[in-house]
FIVOTI-56254 format. One line per field, with one value per residue: residue in three letters; x, y, z of N, C-alpha, C in turn; residue number from 1. Coordinates in steps of 0.05 Angstrom, whole numbers, plus 5000, padded with zeros to 4 digits. Example, Ala and Ser with C-alpha at 12.3 -4.5 7.8 and 13.67 -1.06 7.14 Angstrom:
# residues 2
rest = (ALA | SER);
n_c1 = (5264 | 5257);
n_c2 = (4886 | 4955);
n_c3 = (5156 | 5142);
ca_c1 = (5246 | 5273);
ca_c2 = (4910 | 4979);
ca_c3 = (5156 | 5143);
c_c1 = (5264 | 5258);
c_c2 = (4934 | 5001);
c_c3 = (5156 | 5157);
nr = (1 | 2);
***
This chain:
# residues 259
rest = (MET | PHE | ILE | ASP | SER | HIS | CYS | HIS | LEU | THR | TYR | GLU | PRO | LEU | LEU | SER | ASN | ILE | ASP | ASP | VAL | ILE | ILE | ASN | CYS | LYS | ILE | ASN | ASP | ILE | VAL | LYS | LEU | LEU | THR | ILE | SER | THR | ASP | LEU | GLN | THR | SER | LYS | GLU | SER | ILE | VAL | ILE | ALA | ASP | LYS | TYR | ASP | GLN | VAL | PHE | CYS | THR | ILE | GLY | MET | HIS | PRO | ASN | SER | SER | GLU | LYS | GLU | PHE | SER | LYS | PHE | ASN | ASN | LEU | LYS | VAL | ILE | SER | LYS | GLN | SER | LYS | LYS | ILE | VAL | GLY | ILE | GLY | GLU | THR | GLY | LEU | ASP | TYR | TYR | LYS | PHE | LYS | SER | ASN | LYS | ASN | ILE | GLN | ILE | ASP | ALA | PHE | LEU | LYS | HIS | ILE | ASP | LEU | ALA | ASP | GLN | LEU | LYS | ILE | PRO | VAL | ILE | VAL | HIS | ASN | ARG | ASP | ALA | ASP | ASP | ASP | LEU | ILE | ASN | ILE | ILE | SER | ASP | ASN | VAL | ARG | LYS | LYS | SER | ILE | ASN | PHE | LEU | ILE | HIS | CYS | PHE | THR | GLY | SER | LEU | GLU | MET | VAL | LYS | LYS | LEU | LEU | ASP | LEU | ASN | CYS | PHE | ILE | SER | PHE | SER | GLY | ILE | VAL | THR | PHE | LYS | LYS | SER | ASP | ASP | LEU | ARG | ASN | VAL | VAL | LYS | TYR | VAL | PRO | ILE | ASP | ARG | MET | MET | ILE | GLU | THR | ASP | SER | PRO | PHE | LEU | SER | PRO | GLU | PRO | PHE | ARG | GLY | LYS | SER | ASN | ASN | PRO | SER | ARG | VAL | LYS | TYR | VAL | ALA | LYS | THR | ILE | ALA | GLU | LEU | LYS | GLN | ILE | SER | ILE | ASN | ASP | ILE | ALA | ASN | LYS | THR | THR | TYR | ASN | PHE | ASN | ASN | PHE | PHE | PHE | LYS | LYS | ASN | GLU | TYR);
n_c1 = (5017 | 5010 | 5018 | 5004 | 5030 | 5026 | 4993 | 4960 | 4899 | 4862 | 4881 | 4889 | 4911 | 4884 | 4838 | 4794 | 4792 | 4781 | 4754 | 4776 | 4829 | 4824 | 4807 | 4851 | 4889 | 4870 | 4877 | 4933 | 4946 | 4948 | 4929 | 4914 | 4906 | 4932 | 4908 | 4932 | 4926 | 4931 | 4912 | 4855 | 4811 | 4827 | 4830 | 4776 | 4757 | 4787 | 4766 | 4714 | 4728 | 4754 | 4713 | 4681 | 4708 | 4729 | 4783 | 4811 | 4842 | 4852 | 4886 | 4884 | 4904 | 4952 | 4996 | 5064 | 5079 | 5030 | 5016 | 5018 | 4977 | 4934 | 4932 | 4898 | 4852 | 4854 | 4824 | 4778 | 4797 | 4805 | 4751 | 4731 | 4760 | 4735 | 4699 | 4702 | 4717 | 4756 | 4798 | 4864 | 4912 | 4951 | 4968 | 4995 | 5044 | 5096 | 5160 | 5184 | 5235 | 5253 | 5258 | 5221 | 5162 | 5121 | 5118 | 5171 | 5164 | 5109 | 5103 | 5128 | 5095 | 5047 | 5062 | 5070 | 5018 | 4992 | 5017 | 4998 | 4943 | 4945 | 4962 | 4918 | 4880 | 4903 | 4932 | 4980 | 5032 | 5045 | 5101 | 5131 | 5192 | 5238 | 5299 | 5303 | 5327 | 5351 | 5314 | 5270 | 5287 | 5295 | 5243 | 5214 | 5242 | 5233 | 5178 | 5171 | 5192 | 5155 | 5104 | 5062 | 5074 | 5074 | 5116 | 5118 | 5163 | 5156 | 5171 | 5229 | 5290 | 5338 | 5401 | 5448 | 5465 | 5422 | 5379 | 5394 | 5389 | 5334 | 5315 | 5334 | 5298 | 5255 | 5225 | 5188 | 5207 | 5193 | 5198 | 5200 | 5187 | 5234 | 5278 | 5288 | 5312 | 5365 | 5407 | 5406 | 5441 | 5462 | 5416 | 5399 | 5438 | 5422 | 5374 | 5393 | 5413 | 5370 | 5329 | 5286 | 5240 | 5227 | 5207 | 5169 | 5132 | 5117 | 5081 | 5072 | 5039 | 5000 | 5053 | 5125 | 5137 | 5164 | 5225 | 5211 | 5179 | 5187 | 5174 | 5123 | 5053 | 5040 | 5015 | 4981 | 4989 | 5041 | 5073 | 5096 | 5142 | 5176 | 5180 | 5206 | 5257 | 5277 | 5277 | 5317 | 5361 | 5363 | 5372 | 5333 | 5269 | 5217 | 5167 | 5178 | 5189 | 5140 | 5106 | 5128 | 5128 | 5074 | 5056 | 5083 | 5056 | 5003 | 5009 | 5029 | 4989 | 4940 | 4900 | 4908 | 4861 | 4835 | 4850);
n_c2 = (4976 | 5044 | 5114 | 5179 | 5234 | 5287 | 5321 | 5359 | 5361 | 5398 | 5424 | 5431 | 5381 | 5347 | 5358 | 5360 | 5308 | 5277 | 5230 | 5190 | 5194 | 5176 | 5123 | 5103 | 5106 | 5067 | 5021 | 5021 | 5012 | 5055 | 5080 | 5124 | 5194 | 5258 | 5318 | 5382 | 5449 | 5516 | 5568 | 5607 | 5593 | 5543 | 5515 | 5512 | 5481 | 5435 | 5413 | 5398 | 5358 | 5321 | 5306 | 5279 | 5234 | 5174 | 5159 | 5205 | 5258 | 5324 | 5388 | 5455 | 5520 | 5573 | 5584 | 5607 | 5640 | 5661 | 5690 | 5746 | 5766 | 5737 | 5740 | 5775 | 5747 | 5710 | 5701 | 5679 | 5630 | 5607 | 5602 | 5562 | 5520 | 5486 | 5458 | 5405 | 5338 | 5315 | 5348 | 5348 | 5373 | 5434 | 5479 | 5485 | 5519 | 5565 | 5589 | 5626 | 5651 | 5657 | 5699 | 5729 | 5732 | 5744 | 5791 | 5789 | 5797 | 5792 | 5739 | 5713 | 5729 | 5704 | 5651 | 5642 | 5651 | 5608 | 5566 | 5577 | 5567 | 5512 | 5494 | 5506 | 5472 | 5424 | 5394 | 5375 | 5415 | 5431 | 5443 | 5489 | 5506 | 5550 | 5574 | 5597 | 5580 | 5594 | 5628 | 5594 | 5551 | 5578 | 5595 | 5546 | 5520 | 5554 | 5548 | 5494 | 5489 | 5518 | 5499 | 5440 | 5421 | 5388 | 5382 | 5374 | 5372 | 5388 | 5360 | 5359 | 5388 | 5406 | 5415 | 5367 | 5386 | 5420 | 5383 | 5353 | 5390 | 5398 | 5346 | 5342 | 5375 | 5344 | 5341 | 5313 | 5287 | 5296 | 5266 | 5277 | 5266 | 5289 | 5263 | 5224 | 5249 | 5259 | 5294 | 5297 | 5280 | 5299 | 5304 | 5251 | 5231 | 5255 | 5228 | 5177 | 5187 | 5203 | 5175 | 5119 | 5118 | 5170 | 5191 | 5209 | 5200 | 5232 | 5262 | 5315 | 5326 | 5362 | 5370 | 5361 | 5309 | 5244 | 5212 | 5161 | 5202 | 5255 | 5324 | 5317 | 5320 | 5306 | 5253 | 5223 | 5167 | 5158 | 5161 | 5114 | 5110 | 5144 | 5117 | 5070 | 5089 | 5107 | 5059 | 5032 | 5064 | 5058 | 5005 | 4966 | 4931 | 4953 | 4945 | 4948 | 5003 | 5023 | 5003 | 5025 | 5081 | 5089 | 5074 | 5115 | 5161 | 5152 | 5149 | 5200 | 5236 | 5218 | 5197 | 5133 | 5103 | 5122 | 5106);
n_c3 = (5000 | 4983 | 4998 | 4976 | 5000 | 4987 | 4942 | 4890 | 4880 | 4866 | 4823 | 4752 | 4704 | 4739 | 4769 | 4732 | 4718 | 4761 | 4779 | 4747 | 4765 | 4818 | 4809 | 4781 | 4822 | 4857 | 4826 | 4825 | 4877 | 4912 | 4970 | 5002 | 4993 | 5001 | 4991 | 4977 | 4997 | 4972 | 4974 | 4995 | 4962 | 4938 | 4985 | 5001 | 4958 | 4964 | 5011 | 4993 | 4956 | 4988 | 5024 | 4989 | 4970 | 4999 | 5006 | 5004 | 5036 | 5065 | 5067 | 5093 | 5074 | 5058 | 5009 | 5013 | 4970 | 4956 | 4999 | 5007 | 4975 | 4996 | 5052 | 5079 | 5080 | 5119 | 5165 | 5144 | 5129 | 5179 | 5193 | 5158 | 5175 | 5210 | 5182 | 5163 | 5180 | 5151 | 5144 | 5156 | 5163 | 5163 | 5113 | 5045 | 5079 | 5099 | 5077 | 5022 | 4990 | 4939 | 4888 | 4915 | 4912 | 4946 | 4999 | 5047 | 5103 | 5108 | 5092 | 5135 | 5178 | 5161 | 5161 | 5216 | 5234 | 5210 | 5238 | 5290 | 5282 | 5269 | 5318 | 5350 | 5328 | 5335 | 5296 | 5244 | 5210 | 5143 | 5107 | 5063 | 5034 | 5006 | 4992 | 5043 | 5090 | 5141 | 5168 | 5168 | 5200 | 5249 | 5261 | 5264 | 5304 | 5348 | 5355 | 5363 | 5413 | 5443 | 5432 | 5420 | 5364 | 5303 | 5247 | 5177 | 5126 | 5062 | 4997 | 5000 | 4983 | 5000 | 5033 | 5063 | 5113 | 5126 | 5130 | 5173 | 5215 | 5214 | 5226 | 5278 | 5302 | 5303 | 5257 | 5202 | 5138 | 5071 | 5006 | 4936 | 4865 | 4847 | 4867 | 4831 | 4788 | 4741 | 4756 | 4811 | 4851 | 4900 | 4930 | 4932 | 4965 | 5012 | 5019 | 5031 | 5081 | 5114 | 5164 | 5155 | 5186 | 5192 | 5146 | 5088 | 5026 | 4964 | 4908 | 4891 | 4851 | 4802 | 4787 | 4778 | 4754 | 4759 | 4733 | 4686 | 4665 | 4664 | 4654 | 4636 | 4654 | 4722 | 4765 | 4822 | 4823 | 4808 | 4851 | 4865 | 4836 | 4861 | 4910 | 4891 | 4875 | 4924 | 4953 | 4925 | 4938 | 4993 | 4995 | 5004 | 5000 | 4955 | 4977 | 5031 | 5036 | 5020 | 5061 | 5107 | 5099 | 5093 | 5144 | 5173 | 5153 | 5170 | 5226 | 5236 | 5219 | 5239 | 5295 | 5326 | 5324 | 5281 | 5231);
ca_c1 = (5000 | 5025 | 5004 | 5015 | 5027 | 5025 | 4985 | 4942 | 4876 | 4846 | 4895 | 4885 | 4887 | 4874 | 4810 | 4775 | 4793 | 4785 | 4744 | 4797 | 4852 | 4818 | 4807 | 4879 | 4902 | 4861 | 4891 | 4961 | 4950 | 4951 | 4905 | 4906 | 4917 | 4929 | 4907 | 4943 | 4915 | 4951 | 4899 | 4828 | 4794 | 4834 | 4823 | 4747 | 4754 | 4799 | 4746 | 4693 | 4738 | 4760 | 4688 | 4668 | 4722 | 4737 | 4812 | 4824 | 4843 | 4860 | 4896 | 4876 | 4926 | 4960 | 5025 | 5079 | 5078 | 5003 | 5009 | 5014 | 4950 | 4914 | 4934 | 4874 | 4829 | 4862 | 4801 | 4760 | 4810 | 4798 | 4723 | 4727 | 4776 | 4717 | 4677 | 4704 | 4736 | 4777 | 4821 | 4883 | 4937 | 4951 | 4988 | 5023 | 5053 | 5125 | 5175 | 5196 | 5249 | 5262 | 5246 | 5204 | 5135 | 5107 | 5135 | 5183 | 5151 | 5082 | 5106 | 5134 | 5070 | 5028 | 5072 | 5064 | 4989 | 4986 | 5026 | 4979 | 4918 | 4950 | 4963 | 4890 | 4865 | 4919 | 4939 | 5007 | 5037 | 5059 | 5119 | 5145 | 5216 | 5256 | 5319 | 5297 | 5334 | 5356 | 5289 | 5253 | 5297 | 5290 | 5214 | 5206 | 5255 | 5219 | 5151 | 5174 | 5196 | 5132 | 5078 | 5064 | 5069 | 5088 | 5121 | 5126 | 5176 | 5148 | 5188 | 5255 | 5312 | 5360 | 5428 | 5450 | 5466 | 5395 | 5361 | 5403 | 5376 | 5305 | 5311 | 5339 | 5274 | 5234 | 5209 | 5187 | 5217 | 5179 | 5212 | 5183 | 5200 | 5260 | 5299 | 5294 | 5324 | 5393 | 5426 | 5398 | 5459 | 5464 | 5391 | 5399 | 5454 | 5405 | 5355 | 5407 | 5418 | 5345 | 5318 | 5260 | 5218 | 5221 | 5206 | 5145 | 5136 | 5096 | 5084 | 5068 | 5025 | 5009 | 5080 | 5148 | 5136 | 5190 | 5234 | 5216 | 5157 | 5194 | 5164 | 5095 | 5036 | 5043 | 4991 | 4988 | 4998 | 5070 | 5088 | 5110 | 5169 | 5192 | 5186 | 5225 | 5283 | 5285 | 5283 | 5343 | 5381 | 5364 | 5378 | 5311 | 5248 | 5197 | 5146 | 5186 | 5186 | 5111 | 5094 | 5139 | 5119 | 5045 | 5054 | 5091 | 5035 | 4980 | 5017 | 5034 | 4965 | 4915 | 4901 | 4909 | 4834 | 4823 | 4859);
ca_c2 = (5000 | 5069 | 5139 | 5204 | 5252 | 5314 | 5326 | 5382 | 5351 | 5421 | 5435 | 5417 | 5367 | 5328 | 5365 | 5353 | 5279 | 5267 | 5203 | 5173 | 5195 | 5158 | 5096 | 5096 | 5102 | 5041 | 5001 | 5021 | 5007 | 5080 | 5077 | 5150 | 5218 | 5283 | 5340 | 5405 | 5475 | 5538 | 5593 | 5603 | 5579 | 5514 | 5503 | 5505 | 5460 | 5411 | 5402 | 5385 | 5333 | 5302 | 5296 | 5262 | 5209 | 5163 | 5156 | 5231 | 5277 | 5350 | 5409 | 5482 | 5538 | 5593 | 5581 | 5632 | 5658 | 5672 | 5702 | 5775 | 5769 | 5722 | 5742 | 5789 | 5727 | 5688 | 5695 | 5661 | 5604 | 5597 | 5594 | 5537 | 5499 | 5469 | 5448 | 5377 | 5321 | 5305 | 5367 | 5335 | 5389 | 5463 | 5484 | 5487 | 5545 | 5565 | 5612 | 5624 | 5676 | 5657 | 5721 | 5744 | 5737 | 5756 | 5806 | 5772 | 5800 | 5781 | 5710 | 5705 | 5732 | 5684 | 5625 | 5641 | 5648 | 5580 | 5550 | 5581 | 5553 | 5484 | 5488 | 5506 | 5448 | 5400 | 5380 | 5383 | 5437 | 5422 | 5466 | 5494 | 5522 | 5555 | 5596 | 5611 | 5560 | 5605 | 5638 | 5571 | 5536 | 5594 | 5594 | 5519 | 5515 | 5570 | 5538 | 5467 | 5492 | 5530 | 5485 | 5412 | 5423 | 5370 | 5394 | 5358 | 5388 | 5375 | 5362 | 5368 | 5389 | 5421 | 5403 | 5348 | 5402 | 5429 | 5361 | 5346 | 5409 | 5392 | 5321 | 5349 | 5388 | 5324 | 5344 | 5292 | 5296 | 5283 | 5267 | 5276 | 5255 | 5301 | 5243 | 5208 | 5265 | 5252 | 5313 | 5299 | 5263 | 5309 | 5298 | 5223 | 5227 | 5262 | 5206 | 5156 | 5194 | 5206 | 5149 | 5112 | 5124 | 5199 | 5197 | 5204 | 5203 | 5249 | 5269 | 5343 | 5327 | 5354 | 5379 | 5344 | 5281 | 5230 | 5198 | 5171 | 5219 | 5283 | 5343 | 5312 | 5324 | 5284 | 5244 | 5210 | 5139 | 5157 | 5160 | 5088 | 5114 | 5156 | 5095 | 5052 | 5101 | 5108 | 5032 | 5026 | 5079 | 5046 | 4977 | 4949 | 4926 | 4974 | 4939 | 4959 | 5032 | 5028 | 4998 | 5043 | 5109 | 5088 | 5075 | 5142 | 5179 | 5147 | 5156 | 5229 | 5252 | 5208 | 5180 | 5105 | 5091 | 5137 | 5096);
ca_c3 = (5000 | 4981 | 5003 | 4965 | 5022 | 4978 | 4914 | 4887 | 4864 | 4856 | 4800 | 4727 | 4695 | 4759 | 4778 | 4712 | 4714 | 4788 | 4781 | 4735 | 4783 | 4840 | 4799 | 4775 | 4847 | 4867 | 4810 | 4832 | 4906 | 4927 | 4988 | 5012 | 4980 | 5016 | 4972 | 4991 | 4989 | 4968 | 4979 | 5006 | 4943 | 4937 | 5011 | 5000 | 4939 | 4975 | 5030 | 4977 | 4944 | 5010 | 5034 | 4969 | 4966 | 5024 | 5008 | 5001 | 5059 | 5055 | 5084 | 5085 | 5078 | 5038 | 5000 | 5018 | 4946 | 4956 | 5025 | 5005 | 4964 | 5010 | 5081 | 5089 | 5081 | 5138 | 5183 | 5129 | 5130 | 5205 | 5194 | 5144 | 5187 | 5225 | 5164 | 5155 | 5195 | 5132 | 5145 | 5175 | 5165 | 5156 | 5094 | 5051 | 5088 | 5100 | 5067 | 4995 | 4984 | 4911 | 4873 | 4933 | 4900 | 4968 | 5018 | 5067 | 5130 | 5107 | 5092 | 5163 | 5193 | 5152 | 5171 | 5245 | 5237 | 5204 | 5261 | 5312 | 5275 | 5272 | 5347 | 5360 | 5317 | 5342 | 5271 | 5235 | 5191 | 5119 | 5104 | 5038 | 5038 | 4983 | 4997 | 5068 | 5110 | 5168 | 5180 | 5172 | 5224 | 5273 | 5267 | 5272 | 5330 | 5368 | 5359 | 5374 | 5442 | 5456 | 5426 | 5411 | 5336 | 5285 | 5221 | 5154 | 5106 | 5037 | 4974 | 5009 | 4963 | 5012 | 5039 | 5085 | 5137 | 5132 | 5138 | 5201 | 5233 | 5215 | 5241 | 5306 | 5311 | 5302 | 5232 | 5182 | 5112 | 5048 | 4981 | 4912 | 4841 | 4843 | 4874 | 4807 | 4766 | 4737 | 4769 | 4839 | 4867 | 4928 | 4943 | 4937 | 4989 | 5034 | 5023 | 5045 | 5109 | 5130 | 5173 | 5142 | 5204 | 5192 | 5118 | 5072 | 4997 | 4952 | 4880 | 4886 | 4825 | 4775 | 4781 | 4785 | 4746 | 4761 | 4710 | 4659 | 4656 | 4669 | 4634 | 4632 | 4678 | 4741 | 4778 | 4847 | 4820 | 4803 | 4877 | 4865 | 4824 | 4883 | 4928 | 4879 | 4877 | 4952 | 4960 | 4914 | 4953 | 5019 | 4991 | 5015 | 4980 | 4952 | 4996 | 5057 | 5034 | 5020 | 5087 | 5128 | 5094 | 5099 | 5173 | 5181 | 5147 | 5188 | 5253 | 5237 | 5214 | 5251 | 5319 | 5318 | 5318 | 5258 | 5205);
c_c1 = (5017 | 5006 | 5019 | 5009 | 5025 | 5018 | 4965 | 4918 | 4858 | 4859 | 4889 | 4912 | 4875 | 4845 | 4789 | 4772 | 4794 | 4776 | 4765 | 4822 | 4848 | 4818 | 4835 | 4895 | 4895 | 4875 | 4920 | 4967 | 4957 | 4926 | 4896 | 4920 | 4912 | 4931 | 4912 | 4932 | 4936 | 4938 | 4871 | 4810 | 4801 | 4829 | 4793 | 4743 | 4765 | 4780 | 4724 | 4703 | 4743 | 4734 | 4674 | 4681 | 4734 | 4768 | 4826 | 4820 | 4854 | 4873 | 4883 | 4900 | 4932 | 4990 | 5039 | 5078 | 5050 | 4997 | 5004 | 4986 | 4928 | 4912 | 4910 | 4850 | 4834 | 4839 | 4781 | 4771 | 4804 | 4769 | 4719 | 4742 | 4759 | 4696 | 4679 | 4724 | 4759 | 4800 | 4841 | 4909 | 4932 | 4974 | 4979 | 5030 | 5084 | 5136 | 5186 | 5208 | 5260 | 5245 | 5225 | 5177 | 5116 | 5127 | 5145 | 5169 | 5123 | 5083 | 5111 | 5109 | 5050 | 5037 | 5065 | 5034 | 4980 | 4993 | 5007 | 4952 | 4922 | 4950 | 4935 | 4875 | 4879 | 4924 | 4966 | 5007 | 5053 | 5075 | 5132 | 5169 | 5231 | 5273 | 5314 | 5305 | 5337 | 5331 | 5271 | 5262 | 5291 | 5260 | 5205 | 5217 | 5240 | 5192 | 5151 | 5177 | 5171 | 5106 | 5083 | 5057 | 5086 | 5091 | 5130 | 5138 | 5172 | 5169 | 5216 | 5275 | 5337 | 5384 | 5426 | 5451 | 5438 | 5377 | 5369 | 5390 | 5347 | 5299 | 5316 | 5315 | 5250 | 5215 | 5209 | 5195 | 5203 | 5195 | 5193 | 5199 | 5227 | 5283 | 5306 | 5309 | 5354 | 5413 | 5420 | 5416 | 5461 | 5439 | 5389 | 5417 | 5439 | 5385 | 5368 | 5411 | 5392 | 5334 | 5291 | 5237 | 5212 | 5216 | 5177 | 5151 | 5112 | 5101 | 5086 | 5053 | 5004 | 5037 | 5100 | 5146 | 5163 | 5199 | 5220 | 5194 | 5163 | 5186 | 5135 | 5079 | 5037 | 5016 | 4999 | 4998 | 5028 | 5086 | 5104 | 5138 | 5188 | 5200 | 5207 | 5253 | 5294 | 5292 | 5311 | 5365 | 5385 | 5371 | 5358 | 5290 | 5229 | 5173 | 5152 | 5182 | 5156 | 5099 | 5103 | 5128 | 5088 | 5041 | 5061 | 5068 | 5011 | 4986 | 5020 | 5007 | 4940 | 4921 | 4898 | 4882 | 4821 | 4833 | 4860);
c_c2 = (5025 | 5093 | 5162 | 5225 | 5282 | 5315 | 5349 | 5374 | 5374 | 5434 | 5418 | 5404 | 5348 | 5333 | 5356 | 5323 | 5265 | 5238 | 5183 | 5172 | 5176 | 5129 | 5086 | 5091 | 5074 | 5018 | 4998 | 5019 | 5032 | 5084 | 5104 | 5171 | 5241 | 5306 | 5367 | 5431 | 5496 | 5566 | 5587 | 5587 | 5549 | 5500 | 5494 | 5481 | 5434 | 5397 | 5387 | 5358 | 5313 | 5290 | 5277 | 5235 | 5199 | 5164 | 5183 | 5247 | 5303 | 5367 | 5435 | 5501 | 5556 | 5590 | 5608 | 5651 | 5671 | 5690 | 5732 | 5781 | 5759 | 5728 | 5756 | 5770 | 5706 | 5681 | 5677 | 5633 | 5591 | 5587 | 5567 | 5514 | 5479 | 5456 | 5418 | 5363 | 5310 | 5325 | 5356 | 5351 | 5417 | 5468 | 5480 | 5516 | 5544 | 5591 | 5606 | 5650 | 5677 | 5678 | 5737 | 5752 | 5748 | 5769 | 5787 | 5773 | 5789 | 5750 | 5700 | 5706 | 5710 | 5656 | 5622 | 5638 | 5620 | 5561 | 5552 | 5566 | 5523 | 5476 | 5488 | 5481 | 5422 | 5382 | 5390 | 5406 | 5425 | 5446 | 5466 | 5512 | 5525 | 5579 | 5611 | 5594 | 5572 | 5613 | 5614 | 5556 | 5551 | 5593 | 5567 | 5513 | 5529 | 5558 | 5509 | 5469 | 5502 | 5514 | 5456 | 5411 | 5402 | 5383 | 5373 | 5376 | 5375 | 5380 | 5372 | 5366 | 5402 | 5404 | 5383 | 5363 | 5411 | 5406 | 5352 | 5364 | 5404 | 5366 | 5325 | 5362 | 5370 | 5327 | 5318 | 5304 | 5281 | 5287 | 5263 | 5264 | 5267 | 5282 | 5225 | 5222 | 5259 | 5269 | 5316 | 5282 | 5272 | 5302 | 5268 | 5216 | 5234 | 5240 | 5183 | 5161 | 5194 | 5179 | 5144 | 5119 | 5153 | 5209 | 5192 | 5208 | 5218 | 5251 | 5299 | 5347 | 5349 | 5362 | 5356 | 5315 | 5268 | 5219 | 5171 | 5189 | 5249 | 5301 | 5339 | 5317 | 5300 | 5276 | 5227 | 5181 | 5137 | 5160 | 5135 | 5091 | 5127 | 5134 | 5076 | 5063 | 5101 | 5079 | 5024 | 5039 | 5067 | 5016 | 4959 | 4947 | 4950 | 4970 | 4950 | 4989 | 5038 | 5025 | 5018 | 5072 | 5110 | 5090 | 5103 | 5162 | 5176 | 5155 | 5186 | 5244 | 5243 | 5196 | 5151 | 5093 | 5105 | 5126 | 5066);
c_c3 = (5000 | 4989 | 4990 | 4986 | 5013 | 4948 | 4914 | 4869 | 4855 | 4832 | 4775 | 4718 | 4714 | 4765 | 4758 | 4708 | 4741 | 4792 | 4770 | 4752 | 4806 | 4832 | 4793 | 4801 | 4859 | 4852 | 4818 | 4862 | 4921 | 4944 | 5000 | 4996 | 4999 | 4997 | 4988 | 4980 | 4988 | 4972 | 4990 | 4988 | 4941 | 4964 | 5011 | 4981 | 4949 | 4995 | 5015 | 4967 | 4966 | 5021 | 5015 | 4967 | 4992 | 5028 | 5006 | 5027 | 5049 | 5077 | 5076 | 5091 | 5054 | 5033 | 5005 | 4994 | 4943 | 4980 | 5024 | 4995 | 4982 | 5040 | 5093 | 5093 | 5103 | 5157 | 5170 | 5130 | 5158 | 5207 | 5181 | 5156 | 5203 | 5208 | 5158 | 5173 | 5177 | 5130 | 5166 | 5177 | 5157 | 5137 | 5065 | 5057 | 5088 | 5089 | 5039 | 4988 | 4956 | 4896 | 4890 | 4920 | 4921 | 4987 | 5040 | 5094 | 5130 | 5106 | 5120 | 5180 | 5186 | 5162 | 5201 | 5250 | 5231 | 5227 | 5284 | 5307 | 5278 | 5302 | 5359 | 5352 | 5325 | 5318 | 5261 | 5215 | 5168 | 5109 | 5076 | 5045 | 5012 | 4990 | 5023 | 5092 | 5138 | 5182 | 5186 | 5197 | 5249 | 5281 | 5277 | 5300 | 5353 | 5375 | 5369 | 5404 | 5456 | 5453 | 5418 | 5381 | 5321 | 5257 | 5200 | 5133 | 5079 | 5015 | 4981 | 4986 | 4974 | 5017 | 5061 | 5112 | 5146 | 5142 | 5166 | 5221 | 5236 | 5230 | 5271 | 5319 | 5308 | 5278 | 5217 | 5155 | 5090 | 5022 | 4958 | 4888 | 4834 | 4849 | 4851 | 4785 | 4765 | 4752 | 4799 | 4857 | 4896 | 4943 | 4950 | 4961 | 5014 | 5041 | 5038 | 5074 | 5126 | 5138 | 5161 | 5160 | 5207 | 5163 | 5107 | 5043 | 4986 | 4922 | 4875 | 4859 | 4825 | 4767 | 4786 | 4778 | 4748 | 4734 | 4709 | 4647 | 4658 | 4646 | 4627 | 4657 | 4696 | 4753 | 4803 | 4844 | 4817 | 4829 | 4879 | 4854 | 4845 | 4903 | 4917 | 4881 | 4905 | 4961 | 4949 | 4930 | 4981 | 5019 | 5006 | 4994 | 4978 | 4970 | 5024 | 5058 | 5035 | 5048 | 5108 | 5124 | 5099 | 5129 | 5183 | 5177 | 5166 | 5216 | 5257 | 5236 | 5230 | 5279 | 5311 | 5311 | 5295 | 5232 | 5205);
nr = (1 | 2 | 3 | 4 | 5 | 6 | 7 | 8 | 9 | 10 | 11 | 12 | 13 | 14 | 15 | 16 | 17 | 18 | 19 | 20 | 21 | 22 | 23 | 24 | 25 | 26 | 27 | 28 | 29 | 30 | 31 | 32 | 33 | 34 | 35 | 36 | 37 | 38 | 39 | 40 | 41 | 42 | 43 | 44 | 45 | 46 | 47 | 48 | 49 | 50 | 51 | 52 | 53 | 54 | 55 | 56 | 57 | 58 | 59 | 60 | 61 | 62 | 63 | 64 | 65 | 66 | 67 | 68 | 69 | 70 | 71 | 72 | 73 | 74 | 75 | 76 | 77 | 78 | 79 | 80 | 81 | 82 | 83 | 84 | 85 | 86 | 87 | 88 | 89 | 90 | 91 | 92 | 93 | 94 | 95 | 96 | 97 | 98 | 99 | 100 | 101 | 102 | 103 | 104 | 105 | 106 | 107 | 108 | 109 | 110 | 111 | 112 | 113 | 114 | 115 | 116 | 117 | 118 | 119 | 120 | 121 | 122 | 123 | 124 | 125 | 126 | 127 | 128 | 129 | 130 | 131 | 132 | 133 | 134 | 135 | 136 | 137 | 138 | 139 | 140 | 141 | 142 | 143 | 144 | 145 | 146 | 147 | 148 | 149 | 150 | 151 | 152 | 153 | 154 | 155 | 156 | 157 | 158 | 159 | 160 | 161 | 162 | 163 | 164 | 165 | 166 | 167 | 168 | 169 | 170 | 171 | 172 | 173 | 174 | 175 | 176 | 177 | 178 | 179 | 180 | 181 | 182 | 183 | 184 | 185 | 186 | 187 | 188 | 189 | 190 | 191 | 192 | 193 | 194 | 195 | 196 | 197 | 198 | 199 | 200 | 201 | 202 | 203 | 204 | 205 | 206 | 207 | 208 | 209 | 210 | 211 | 212 | 213 | 214 | 215 | 216 | 217 | 218 | 219 | 220 | 221 | 222 | 223 | 224 | 225 | 226 | 227 | 228 | 229 | 230 | 231 | 232 | 233 | 234 | 235 | 236 | 237 | 238 | 239 | 240 | 241 | 242 | 243 | 244 | 245 | 246 | 247 | 248 | 249 | 250 | 251 | 252 | 253 | 254 | 255 | 256 | 257 | 258 | 259);
***
């Protein structure tokens, strides 16, 4: 059994073909999907999709690149946070300093607001990070000390030094199809280092299709290619990766009697 811990079912072409996506996942033994929101609208849409399909769960949140535009709507996000039991996480939130598509200070304020909401709801935070390592570590470190917050770092592509700091803060690390790319040797070394019991797998679909589909629209069934590459790097079976990352996902997002 596999779980895609991060996909965007509200994005095209997945949204228009959602029934086929779900059927294809069943065929490929993908038993749960976590559809991730990036603004208020996708948060609302994610709830609708999660409530319709048993195997789909969702997050609500505002991507850091959307935070400057969306931050004024944050109270609306808090209102919808109580609309469904299928909401299991807050995000994706975090920091993105690449080209600063949103003001840095607003990104930080939004990240902190997301963390506070997660603390109120007692659910984890799904974190996006690009070119913001120092601020990200400082914020996570400060909130790990003050609150009982669990953080999942999605689509990790950073350094070995960075992942060591995140692991020291009890973060979970998720890997995407980028681990299959030919020029991702440094990332594959990170995969070798990260303990399996702190790891999840994702597609970030419809983005980041793994080899041999790179450049094409991605879908959740291709999480198996991520698992295959990680299994090869860890020198264990793909079934071991599937079982362990599935256990990690369930243990991270749900109480034991909920899965």
